[in-house]
Structures are given as C-alpha cells and as structure tokens.
C-alpha positions as CSV (number, residue, x, y, z in Angstrom):
1,X,40.9,112.5,266.4
2,X,43.9,111.1,265.7
3,X,43.9,108.4,263.1
4,X,46.6,106.2,262.5
5,X,47.2,103.6,260.3
6,X,47.7,99.7,261.6
7,X,51.0,99.7,259.8
8,X,52.5,102.6,261.6
9,X,51.7,100.9,265.1
10,X,53.5,98.5,263.7
11,X,57.0,99.6,262.8
12,X,56.8,102.9,265.4
13,X,54.7,101.2,268.2
14,X,56.9,104.2,270.9
15,X,55.7,107.0,268.4
16,X,52.2,106.2,269.2
17,X,52.5,105.0,272.6
18,X,54.0,108.2,273.8
19,X,50.8,110.0,271.8
20,X,48.4,108.6,273.1
21,X,50.3,108.9,276.8
22,X,50.9,113.0,276.0
23,X,46.9,113.9,274.9
24,X,45.8,111.2,276.2
25,X,42.7,110.5,273.5
26,X,42.2,107.1,271.3
27,X,44.4,106.8,268.2
28,X,41.9,105.8,266.2
29,X,44.0,102.6,264.1
30,X,43.1,101.9,260.6
31,X,44.2,98.6,258.3
32,X,43.2,98.5,254.1
33,X,41.7,101.5,255.1
34,X,38.8,100.8,257.5
35,X,38.6,101.8,260.8
36,X,39.9,98.3,262.5
37,X,41.1,99.8,266.8
38,X,41.3,102.7,269.1
39,X,44.2,102.5,271.3
40,X,44.3,104.6,274.5
41,X,46.7,104.8,277.1
42,X,46.2,102.9,280.7
43,X,45.4,106.2,282.6
44,X,43.2,107.9,280.0
45,X,41.2,104.2,279.6
46,X,40.7,104.1,283.9
47,X,39.7,107.6,283.6
48,X,37.2,106.5,281.2
49,X,36.3,103.9,283.3
50,X,35.2,105.5,286.0
51,X,33.6,108.7,284.3
52,X,31.3,105.2,282.9
53,X,30.9,104.0,286.9
54,X,30.2,107.8,288.6
55,X,27.6,108.1,285.6
56,X,25.6,105.1,286.0
57,X,25.2,105.6,289.7
58,X,24.2,109.1,289.2
59,X,21.4,107.5,286.6
60,X,21.1,104.6,288.5
61,X,19.6,107.5,291.8
62,X,17.9,109.6,289.2
63,X,15.7,106.3,288.5
64,X,15.7,105.6,292.4
65,X,14.0,109.4,292.4
66,X,11.7,109.2,289.8
67,X,10.6,106.4,291.1
68,X,9.8,107.1,295.0
69,X,12.4,106.6,296.7
70,X,13.2,109.1,299.6
71,X,15.5,111.6,299.3
72,X,17.5,113.9,301.4
73,X,18.1,117.5,301.8
74,X,21.1,119.1,301.5
75,X,21.3,119.9,304.9
76,X,20.2,116.4,305.7
77,X,23.2,115.2,303.8
78,X,25.7,117.5,305.3
79,X,24.8,116.8,308.8
80,X,24.6,112.4,308.0
81,X,28.3,113.2,306.4
82,X,28.9,115.5,310.0
83,X,27.5,112.0,311.8
84,X,29.6,109.5,309.9
85,X,33.6,111.8,309.8
86,X,32.9,112.1,313.8
87,X,32.3,108.5,314.0
88,X,36.2,107.6,312.2
C-alpha cells in the first residue's frame, strides 16, 4: 500500500504521478495524518472499472442461472459462436 501526505502531492506532483503510473496501484493521500483520498493513473482506473463491470455481468449471469434461466452447454455455445462468425 502506497501512502503519501497531501504535501507531497502538492509539492512533488510529477513524482507522485510517475509513481502511480509505474506501480499501477492506488496511492492513498493523507491530510493531517488522516486518510483523505486515493490517487491512481487513468490506465489503472480504467482497468479496475473493466474488471468491476465484468464481475457484475458474471454475477448477473449466475443469478439468472440460479433463477432457472435456460443455459447452454459448452458445445452449444461453441456452435452458436461459429454461426455468428460465419455470418460476419
């Protein structure tokens, strides 16, 4: 976990920005010794958002399966994918 004081962000933004890009991890910014905000690179943020969206879709599909929605076998799914590809 990377923790930096707000003064470091204010006084040395370029270094903090480079650190966020290099580590691809969130940096926790403190103010007066207390947690204040989290800073991360745009690439890391977008990747996290994609992962969260994928997880939401997986959870939705699992809930639909539990609720009795019809499902496909692997071979049926492959067949449908091949059909779609041949249509393109």
